[in-house]
C-alpha positions in Angstrom: -13.6 183.3 156.0 -14.9 186.3 154.3 -15.3 189.2 157.1 -17.5 192.3 156.1 -16.6 195.7 157.5 -19.1 198.1 158.0 -20.0 201.2 159.6 -20.9 204.6 158.4 -18.9 207.0 156.6 -16.4 208.4 158.1 -16.0 205.7 160.9 -12.4 204.6 160.4 -13.7 201.2 158.7 -11.8 201.8 155.3 -8.3 202.5 157.0 -9.4 199.5 159.1 -10.4 196.9 156.7 -7.3 197.6 154.4 -4.8 197.0 156.8 -7.6 193.7 158.7 -7.1 192.6 154.8 -2.7 193.3 155.3 -3.0 191.2 158.5 -5.6 188.4 157.0 -3.1 188.1 154.0 -6.7 188.6 152.2 -8.1 189.7 149.3 -9.5 193.3 149.6 -12.8 194.8 148.3 -13.9 198.9 148.9 -17.2 199.2 148.0 -15.9 203.5 147.0 -13.6 201.8 144.7 -15.7 199.5 143.1 -18.1 202.5 142.4 -15.0 204.7 140.7 -14.1 202.2 138.5 -17.5 201.1 137.3 -19.2 205.2 137.2 -16.9 207.5 135.9 -19.8 210.0 136.7 -21.0 208.2 140.0 -24.7 209.6 141.1 -25.4 207.1 144.5 -28.8 206.4 142.7 -30.2 202.7 143.8 -29.6 200.9 140.5 -25.9 202.5 141.1 -25.9 201.2 144.8 -27.3 197.9 143.4 -24.6 197.1 140.8 -21.8 198.0 143.3 -22.7 195.9 145.8 -24.0 193.0 143.1 -20.2 193.1 141.7 -18.7 192.7 145.5 -20.8 189.6 145.7 -19.6 188.1 142.6 -16.3 188.8 144.2 -17.5 187.3 147.0 -18.2 184.3 145.7 -15.3 184.3 143.0 -12.9 184.2 146.4 -15.4 181.6 148.0 -14.5 179.1 144.8 -10.9 180.0 145.1 -11.2 179.1 148.7 -9.6 182.7 149.9 -10.1 184.9 152.7 -11.7 187.6 151.9 -12.5 191.1 153.7 -15.1 193.4 152.1 -15.7 196.8 153.1 -18.9 199.0 152.6 -21.5 200.8 155.0 -24.0 197.4 154.3 -26.1 199.8 156.1 -29.4 197.9 155.1 -30.2 194.1 156.1 -31.6 193.2 152.9 -28.2 194.4 151.6 -26.5 192.3 154.1 -28.8 189.6 153.1 -27.4 189.2 150.1 -24.0 188.3 151.4 -25.4 185.7 154.0 -27.7 183.6 151.4 -26.2 180.3 150.8 -22.9 181.4 152.6 -24.1 179.8 156.7 -20.9 179.9 158.7 -18.4 181.6 156.6 -19.5 185.7 157.4 -17.9 187.1 160.1 -18.8 190.8 161.1 -17.4 193.7 162.0 -18.6 197.1 162.8 -16.6 200.1 163.2 -17.9 203.5 164.5 -16.2 206.8 165.7 -17.9 209.7 168.0 -19.2 212.6 165.9 -16.4 215.0 166.4 -13.9 212.0 165.0 -16.4 211.6 162.3 -16.7 215.6 161.4 -13.3 215.8 161.2 -12.3 212.8 159.0 -15.1 213.5 156.3 -13.5 217.2 155.7 -10.6 215.4 154.4 -10.2 214.9 151.2 -10.2 210.6 150.7 -9.1 208.5 147.2 -12.4 206.7 147.3 -14.5 208.0 149.0 -17.4 211.1 148.3 -19.0 211.3 151.3 -19.6 214.0 153.7 -21.0 214.9 157.0 -24.6 215.4 155.3 -24.3 211.9 153.6 -23.5 210.5 157.3 -26.4 211.6 158.7 -28.7 209.9 156.0 -26.5 207.1 155.7 -27.2 207.2 159.8 -30.7 207.8 159.4 -31.2 204.5 157.2 -29.1 202.5 159.5 -30.7 199.1 160.0 -29.1 197.1 163.0 -26.9 194.0 162.6 -28.7 191.3 164.6 -26.1 188.9 163.8 -23.1 188.2 166.6 -20.5 190.8 165.3 -17.7 192.4 167.0 -18.1 196.5 167.5 -14.4 198.7 167.8 -14.8 201.8 168.3 -12.0 203.8 166.0 -10.2 207.2 167.3 -7.4 208.3 165.4 -4.9 206.6 167.7 -6.1 203.0 168.3 -5.2 201.0 164.9 -2.7 198.1 166.5 -5.9 197.8 169.2 -8.5 197.5 167.2 -6.4 194.9 165.0 -5.5 193.1 167.7 -9.3 192.9 169.1 -9.8 191.7 165.4 -7.7 188.7 165.2 -9.1 187.7 168.4 -12.0 187.7 167.6 -11.8 186.5 164.3 -9.2 183.2 166.0 -12.1 182.6 168.4 -14.4 181.5 166.5 
């Protein structure tokens, strides 16, 4: 099974996705980590984003051939980006969208995070570009104290298929 965890910067998606991967005993790929590994100086250009998502897709393909569960963590805010991952993967991808209210997002984005460099301006830009997910998916609200509930809901959603 491949689980795509998507959401805006500061939504709590990476915190959630890492813990979900642990719960599922799945591999975990984070777009910010991939970007930092590939680009010592990051520009966030379209070319750079394309390389990051292409690298993630190749790692996903490898996980599929190895029959390993995988959690992918990125904004996935554009339909064309999501389509790169759904091509020839019918039925094995599940989506979980994570969101948080703006007050929490602003607070989170003020803090230094190990891999993400996104600030509230980036959050707002991606929010303007957001293309809603049309596929069936679970939508989870992230607060500062509900990770256990989020994981329980996600595990139920993933098992109910």
